[in-house]
C-alpha positions in Angstrom: 139.4 -125.1 18.0 141.1 -122.8 20.6 140.2 -123.7 24.1 138.7 -120.7 26.1 139.2 -122.2 29.6 141.6 -120.9 32.2 142.3 -124.2 34.0 146.1 -123.6 33.8 148.5 -120.8 33.2 149.0 -122.1 29.7 145.3 -121.7 28.9 145.8 -117.9 29.2 147.5 -118.1 25.8 144.6 -119.9 24.3 142.1 -117.4 25.7 144.2 -114.5 24.5 144.4 -116.0 21.0 140.7 -116.6 21.0 140.1 -112.9 21.7 142.8 -111.9 19.3 141.2 -113.7 16.4 137.7 -112.5 17.3 138.9 -108.9 16.7 141.0 -110.0 13.7 138.6 -112.3 11.8 140.5 -112.2 8.5 143.7 -113.4 10.3 141.5 -116.1 11.8 140.5 -117.3 8.4 144.2 -117.5 7.3 145.3 -119.5 10.3 142.4 -122.0 9.8 139.9 -120.9 12.4 136.7 -120.4 10.5 134.2 -119.3 13.2 134.5 -115.7 11.9 134.7 -116.2 8.2 131.5 -114.2 7.4 132.6 -111.0 9.2 135.3 -108.3 8.8 137.0 -106.4 11.5 135.6 -103.1 12.7 138.1 -100.4 11.8 136.1 -97.5 13.2 137.4 -95.6 16.2 134.8 -97.3 18.4 135.7 -100.7 17.0 139.4 -100.1 17.5 138.8 -98.9 21.1 136.8 -102.0 21.9 139.4 -104.3 20.4 142.2 -102.5 22.2 140.3 -102.8 25.5 139.7 -106.5 25.1 143.3 -107.2 24.4 144.5 -104.9 27.2 142.2 -106.8 29.6 144.0 -110.0 28.6 147.4 -108.3 29.3 146.1 -107.3 32.7 145.4 -110.9 33.7 148.6 -112.3 32.3 149.7 -115.1 34.6 153.2 -115.3 36.2 155.4 -117.3 33.8 157.4 -118.6 36.8 154.4 -120.6 38.0 154.2 -122.6 34.7 156.2 -125.3 33.0 159.2 -123.9 30.9 157.3 -124.3 27.6 154.2 -122.6 29.0 156.3 -119.8 30.5 157.9 -119.2 27.2 154.5 -119.2 25.4 153.2 -116.7 28.0 156.2 -114.4 27.5 155.9 -114.4 23.7 152.1 -113.8 23.8 152.6 -111.0 26.2 155.1 -109.4 23.9 152.7 -109.8 21.0 150.0 -108.0 23.1 152.4 -105.2 23.9 153.2 -104.7 20.2 149.5 -104.8 19.1 148.5 -102.3 21.9 151.3 -100.0 20.7 149.9 -100.3 17.1 146.5 -99.3 18.4 147.8 -96.5 20.5 150.2 -95.1 17.9 147.6 -95.7 15.1 150.4 -97.1 13.1 148.4 -99.7 11.2 144.9 -98.3 11.6 146.1 -94.9 10.2 147.3 -96.6 7.0 144.7 -96.9 4.2 146.6 -99.9 2.8 145.8 -101.8 6.0 142.1 -101.5 5.1 142.3 -102.2 1.4 144.4 -105.3 2.2 141.9 -106.5 4.8 139.0 -106.0 2.4 140.6 -107.7 -0.6 142.0 -110.7 1.3 139.0 -110.9 3.6 137.2 -112.0 0.4 140.1 -113.8 -1.4 141.0 -115.9 1.7 137.8 -117.7 1.3 138.6 -118.8 -2.2 142.3 -119.8 -1.7 142.9 -123.5 -1.9 144.2 -123.8 1.7 140.8 -123.0 3.1 139.5 -126.2 4.6 135.8 -125.4 4.6 133.1 -126.8 2.3 132.3 -124.8 -0.9 128.9 -124.0 0.6 130.4 -122.6 3.8 132.9 -120.6 1.8 130.3 -119.0 -0.4 128.0 -118.2 2.5 130.9 -116.5 4.3 132.0 -114.7 1.2 128.5 -113.3 0.8 128.6 -112.1 4.4 131.9 -110.3 3.8 130.7 -108.8 0.5 127.7 -107.3 2.2 129.9 -106.1 5.1 132.2 -104.0 3.0 130.2 -100.8 3.2 130.3 -100.7 7.0 133.9 -101.8 6.9 135.0 -98.9 4.6 132.8 -96.4 6.5 134.6 -97.3 9.7 138.0 -97.0 7.9 137.1 -93.5 6.7 136.2 -92.5 10.2 139.7 -93.6 11.4 141.8 -92.1 8.6 142.9 -88.5 9.3 145.9 -88.2 7.1 148.5 -90.4 5.4 151.7 -90.2 3.4 150.9 -89.6 -0.3 152.7 -92.9 -1.2 150.4 -94.8 1.1 147.3 -93.3 -0.3 148.5 -94.1 -3.8 149.2 -97.6 -2.8 145.7 -97.9 -1.3 144.2 -96.6 -4.6 146.1 -99.2 -6.5 144.8 -101.9 -4.2 141.3 -100.6 -4.7 141.8 -101.0 -8.5 142.9 -104.6 -7.8 139.9 -105.2 -5.6 137.5 -103.8 -8.3 139.1 -106.1 -10.8 138.5 -109.1 -8.5 134.9 -108.1 -7.9 134.0 -107.4 -11.6 136.2 -109.9 -13.4 137.3 -112.5 -10.9 134.2 -113.4 -9.0 132.2 -114.2 -12.2 134.7 -117.0 -12.8 133.8 -118.6 -9.4 130.7 -120.3 -8.1 129.6 -117.2 -6.2 125.9 -116.5 -6.7 125.2 -113.3 -4.9 125.0 -110.6 -7.6 123.4 -108.1 -5.1 126.2 -108.6 -2.6 128.8 -108.1 -5.4 127.1 -104.8 -6.5 127.0 -103.6 -2.9 130.7 -104.4 -2.5 131.6 -102.6 -5.8 129.8 -99.5 -4.6 131.6 -99.6 -1.3 135.0 -99.8 -3.0 134.0 -96.9 -5.3 133.1 -94.8 -2.3 136.4 -95.6 -0.6 138.3 -94.7 -3.7 136.6 -91.3 -3.9 137.5 -90.7 -0.2 141.1 -91.6 -0.9 141.5 -89.6 -4.1 139.7 -86.5 -2.9 139.8 -86.2 0.9 142.7 -88.2 2.1 144.9 -87.1 -0.8 144.3 -83.5 0.3 145.7 -84.3 3.8 149.2 -85.7 3.2 151.4 -86.6 6.1 155.2 -86.4 6.0 155.5 -89.1 8.7 156.8 -92.3 7.1 158.6 -93.7 10.1 157.2 -95.1 13.4 159.9 -93.4 15.5 162.8 -94.7 17.4 160.8 -95.8 20.4 158.4 -97.8 18.3 161.2 -99.5 16.3 163.1 -100.3 19.5 160.0 -102.0 20.9 159.7 -104.1 17.8 163.4 -105.0 17.7 163.8 -105.8 21.4 160.4 -107.3 22.3 159.2 -108.5 18.9 162.4 -110.0 17.6 164.1 -110.3 21.0 167.3 -108.8 19.7 170.0 -107.5 22.0 171.4 -105.1 19.4 169.7 -101.7 19.0 168.4 -100.5 15.7 171.4 -98.2 15.3 173.8 -101.2 15.9 171.9 -103.3 13.4 172.2 -100.5 10.8 175.9 -100.1 11.5 176.4 -103.8 11.1 174.4 -103.9 7.9 176.5 -101.1 6.4 179.7 -103.0 7.2 178.3 -106.2 5.6 177.1 -104.2 2.6 180.6 -102.8 1.9 182.2 -106.2 2.5 179.7 -108.0 0.2 180.0 -105.4 -2.6 183.8 -105.8 -2.5 183.5 -109.6 -2.6 181.2 -109.5 -5.6 183.6 -107.2 -7.5 186.6 -109.4 -6.8 184.8 -112.7 -7.6 182.6 -111.9 -10.6 185.3 -113.0 -13.1 185.4 -116.5 -11.4 181.9 -117.2 -12.7 182.5 -115.7 -16.2 181.2 -112.2 -15.5 182.9 -109.0 -16.3 181.2 -107.3 -13.4 178.4 -108.1 -10.9 176.1 -106.0 -13.0 176.2 -108.7 -15.7 174.6 -111.2 -13.4 171.0 -110.3 -14.1 171.2 -110.5 -17.9 173.1 -113.8 -17.6 170.6 -115.4 -15.4 167.7 -114.1 -17.4 169.0 -115.9 -20.5 168.8 -119.3 -18.7 165.2 -120.2 -18.6 162.9 -123.1 -19.4 161.2 -123.4 -22.8 157.6 -122.5 -23.0 156.5 -126.1 -23.2 158.5 -127.0 -20.1 157.7 -124.0 -18.0 155.0 -125.5 -15.6 156.9 -128.8 -15.3 160.1 -127.0 -14.3 158.7 -126.2 -10.8 157.8 -129.8 -9.6 160.9 -131.2 -11.3 163.1 -128.8 -9.3 161.2 -129.4 -6.1 161.8 -133.1 -6.5 165.5 -132.6 -7.1 165.9 -130.5 -4.1 164.0 -133.0 -1.8 166.2 -135.8 -3.2 169.3 -133.8 -2.5 168.1 -133.1 1.1 167.3 -136.7 1.7 170.6 -138.0 0.3 172.6 -135.5 2.4 170.4 -136.1 5.5 170.0 -132.3 5.9 166.8 -132.5 8.0 163.5 -134.2 8.3 161.6 -133.3 5.1 158.0 -134.0 5.8 155.5 -135.9 3.7 153.8 -132.6 2.8 154.1 -132.1 -1.0 153.5 -129.0 -3.0 151.3 -128.8 -6.0 152.5 -126.2 -8.4 149.6 -124.8 -10.4 149.0 -121.6 -12.4 147.5 -118.8 -10.4 143.7 -119.3 -10.5 141.8 -117.4 -13.2 139.7 -115.5 -10.7 142.8 -113.9 -9.2 144.7 -113.0 -12.4 143.3 -109.6 -13.1 143.6 -108.4 -9.5 146.9 -110.0 -8.4 149.3 -107.4 -9.9 147.8 -104.7 -7.8 147.5 -106.7 -4.5 149.7 -108.5 -2.0 149.0 -111.7 -3.8 151.7 -114.2 -2.8 152.9 -117.1 -5.0 153.4 -119.2 -1.8 151.0 -118.4 1.0 151.6 -120.5 4.1 149.2 -123.3 4.8 146.7 -122.8 7.6 148.2 -123.8 10.9 144.9 -125.6 11.8 143.3 -128.1 9.4 146.1 -127.9 6.9 145.6 -129.7 3.5 147.4 -132.9 2.7 148.9 -131.3 -0.4 149.5 -127.5 -0.5 148.9 -125.5 -3.7 151.6 -123.1 -4.8 150.3 -120.6 -7.3 152.8 -119.7 -10.0 152.7 -117.0 -12.6 150.6 -118.2 -15.6 152.0 -118.2 -19.0 151.0 -115.1 -21.0 148.2 -115.5 -23.5 150.1 -113.5 -26.2 153.1 -115.2 -27.7 154.8 -111.8 -28.2 155.2 -111.6 -24.4 156.7 -115.1 -23.9 160.4 -114.4 -24.1 160.3 -111.6 -21.5 158.0 -113.7 -19.3 160.4 -116.7 -19.3 163.4 -114.4 -18.8 161.7 -113.1 -15.7 160.7 -116.5 -14.5 164.1 -118.0 -15.2 165.8 -121.2 -13.9 167.4 -119.4 -11.0 164.2 -117.7 -9.9 162.3 -121.0 -10.1 165.0 -122.8 -8.0 166.1 -120.1 -5.5 162.8 -118.3 -5.0 159.9 -120.7 -5.7 161.5 -124.0 -4.6 164.3 -123.5 -2.1 163.2 -120.3 -0.3 159.5 -120.7 -0.4 158.0 -124.0 -1.6 160.7 -126.4 -0.4 163.3 -126.6 2.3 162.7 -122.9 3.3 159.2 -121.7 4.3 157.3 -124.9 3.5 159.4 -127.3 5.5 159.7 -124.7 8.3 155.9 -124.3 8.4 155.3 -128.1 8.7 157.6 -128.2 11.7 156.1 -125.1 13.2 152.6 -126.5 13.1 153.8 -129.2 15.5 155.5 -126.9 18.0 154.4 -127.3 21.6 154.3 -123.5 21.7 150.9 -122.1 20.6 152.6 -118.9 19.5 155.1 -120.8 17.5 152.4 -122.7 15.6 150.7 -119.6 14.1 153.1 -116.6 14.2 154.5 -116.9 10.7 151.2 -117.7 8.9 150.7 -115.3 6.0 147.6 -113.1 6.5 146.2 -110.1 4.6 149.4 -108.0 4.4 151.8 -109.5 7.0 152.3 -112.6 9.1 150.0 -113.4 12.0 152.3 -112.3 14.8 155.3 -110.0 14.5 157.5 -112.4 16.5 157.6 -115.0 13.7 159.7 -112.9 11.4 163.4 -113.8 12.2 162.6 -117.5 12.1 160.5 -117.4 8.9 162.8 -115.3 6.8 166.0 -116.1 8.6 165.5 -119.8 8.1 164.5 -119.4 4.4 167.6 -117.4 3.7 169.8 -119.9 5.6 168.1 -122.7 3.8 169.3 -121.4 0.5 172.9 -121.2 1.9 172.4 -124.8 3.1 171.4 -126.1 -0.4 174.4 -124.3 -1.9 176.6 -126.0 0.8 175.1 -129.4 -0.2 175.9 -128.9 -3.8 172.5 -128.0 -5.0 173.3 -124.7 -6.8 175.4 -124.0 -9.8 178.5 -121.7 -9.4 176.5 -118.9 -11.0 173.6 -119.5 -8.7 175.9 -119.5 -5.7 177.4 -116.2 -6.8 173.8 -114.8 -7.2 172.8 -116.0 -3.8 175.8 -114.3 -2.2 175.2 -111.1 -4.1 171.6 -111.3 -2.8 173.1 -110.4 0.6 173.6 -106.9 -0.8 169.9 -106.4 -1.0 169.4 -107.9 2.5 171.9 -105.4 3.9 170.2 -102.5 2.1 166.8 -103.6 3.4 168.1 -103.5 7.0 169.7 -100.1 6.5 166.6 -98.6 5.0 164.3 -100.2 7.6 166.2 -98.5 10.4 166.8 -95.3 8.5 163.1 -94.7 7.7 161.8 -95.4 11.1 164.3 -93.4 13.2 163.9 -90.4 10.8 167.2 -90.6 9.0 165.6 -91.2 5.6 162.5 -90.1 3.8 161.0 -92.2 1.0 162.9 -90.5 -1.7 166.2 -91.0 0.1 165.3 -94.7 0.8 164.5 -95.3 -2.9 167.7 -93.6 -4.0 169.7 -95.8 -1.6 168.2 -98.9 -3.1 168.9 -97.7 -6.6 172.5 -96.8 -5.8 173.5 -99.7 -3.5 171.2 -102.6 -4.4 170.9 -102.0 -8.2 167.1 -101.7 -8.1 165.1 -100.1 -10.9 163.4 -96.8 -10.0 159.9 -98.4 -9.7 161.2 -101.4 -7.7 163.2 -99.1 -5.4 160.1 -96.9 -4.7 157.9 -99.9 -4.1 160.3 -101.5 -1.7 160.8 -98.2 0.2 157.0 -97.7 0.5 156.6 -101.3 1.8 159.4 -100.8 4.3 157.8 -97.6 5.6 154.5 -99.4 6.3 156.0 -102.3 8.1 158.7 -101.2 10.6 161.2 -103.9 11.7 160.1 -106.3 8.9 162.9 -105.7 6.4 165.9 -106.3 8.7 164.8 -109.9 9.5 166.4 -111.4 6.4 169.9 -110.3 7.3 169.6 -110.6 11.0 167.7 -113.8 11.1 169.9 -115.8 8.7 173.0 -114.6 10.5 171.6 -115.7 13.8 171.0 -119.2 12.4 174.5 -119.5 11.1 175.9 -118.2 14.4 173.9 -120.7 16.4 175.1 -123.6 14.2 178.7 -122.5 14.6 178.4 -122.3 18.4 176.8 -125.7 18.7 179.5 -127.2 16.5 182.1 -125.9 19.0 180.1 -127.0 22.1 179.3 -130.5 20.8 182.4 -131.2 18.7 182.3 -134.6 17.0 178.9 -135.3 18.5 177.3 -132.5 16.4 174.9 -133.8 13.8 173.5 -131.5 11.1 170.1 -133.2 10.8 169.6 -133.3 14.5 170.5 -129.6 14.8 168.0 -128.6 12.1 165.2 -130.7 13.4 165.7 -129.4 16.9 165.9 -125.8 15.7 162.7 -126.1 13.6 160.8 -127.9 16.4 160.4 -124.6 18.3 158.2 -123.2 15.7 158.0 -119.6 14.4 159.4 -117.7 17.4 162.4 -115.4 17.6 165.6 -117.1 16.6 167.4 -115.5 19.6 164.9 -117.3 22.0 165.5 -120.6 20.2 169.3 -120.1 20.3 169.3 -119.4 24.0 167.4 -122.6 24.7 169.6 -124.7 22.4 172.9 -123.4 23.6 172.0 -124.1 27.3 170.8 -127.6 26.5 173.8 -128.4 24.4 176.1 -127.2 27.2 174.2 -129.5 29.6 174.4 -132.4 27.1 170.6 -132.8 26.9 168.3 -133.0 23.8 167.7 -129.6 22.2 164.3 -129.9 20.7 161.1 -128.2 22.0 159.4 -131.5 22.3 162.0 -132.8 24.7 160.7 -132.6 28.3 162.9 -130.2 30.2 161.8 -131.4 33.6 163.8 -134.5 33.2 167.0 -132.5 32.9 169.1 -130.6 35.5 167.4 -127.4 36.6 170.6 -125.3 36.4 170.8 -123.3 33.2 167.3 -124.2 32.0 
């Protein structure tokens, strides 16, 4: 439960988060605060104005960070930055003017109540689900009031999500314990009305604007990610790294038995589990990775196991058209003892099995579903984050309807997960071919950063962004278009993979120089993760200063016991 009192400066963060989640009830469900499970946000102009005013009022009473403890001061600064970004989103209508924002909130407002990380009783879940089903007509009516125009690609994406939402309502819910046929029919009617609006009215008012503008991106980069480099400097760096990595891949392909880097995909696709061993491959690889981490003393791997299970039947018809994640972070509050990871289910038709297994091959299972997401990457990072003394750090990177809870969690969440894959390679956990694949993956990371900046400062349109992905990242036409559309909707979110992982590597190198023989890899990782899901630059500043002073570097270490200078 979030405390609503103002007994100290630190309580301002609690009160701000209380208001934040009242106006964003679907996000509240995902972080594990269930007081608002039965309601949806109000996307109407009046509802948005009310939400904006409530958050602006919190910004107006933001306490002086200097009057607080160092940890409280940092929490206040990060929460204030989050408010600035959310107020910009309201004022610019960047999220509210996107129909996909509303289809995502509708779909996952319902699905969040059925996902295994929800801590409530079945009765509470079903009551809340009924409330949200019956709230869909008002929700979509408010969204229609707010939507004036949108890029054609966004409208098309929203129509696709409506299709997924219909599939969930008609084919998914009957496979659950939901017993509210009237509420389901009301919801189906609301989705149909919104689809008609999208396909007739909004489609007739296309917008050419697919970027948030230089000022908006600069705000996200400098105040959200706390980066010193400008978007233009990030793009220039990414272009240099793209050229360097492409050259490296061409020169080294033969060392792993490839005629060219283009042969990598088919080679990896041929290495996959047999049908009979497909489901067992996930926990087996998870166990091997944990054993390797423990043997090499890489970090504190928590007693927080993953249960790999097929995607639930109620989600299968809808998932392809929605932002349905395999690994969705546990709720920060009331997390389960064992977290469920929902893997792609085996196809029912035997004729599809070879293509399915090639797609879900050994390297995908290891690099994506175990190392990056379910193991040493996101899952271990989330466990540490939930124990952070920073309130913002506990919840920022929790997956919500279509993005993480707070923008500021991005460089840590994705930066750490990409670094973690490098770490497993360094520890001997990847084959030579997988190591090559992981390094070649940097090409896509660089391309993402370039497109992210290019779209939002107006240097690229969607067609140019997709063409860039096809030419430089080897994406198929459909994948390139989908990635470009996603990048356009979420400014500043695609550059975090490259920038975040490089920042972690740079911090480690700096601390090795500062500490010399005293540097310990496990201590470094545990201290780094202890800060939670906050910008890597903020953590790096804290840890460099503390290492220089020769004091412990973790967020749980009481800084008041150490010299004031430099802290």
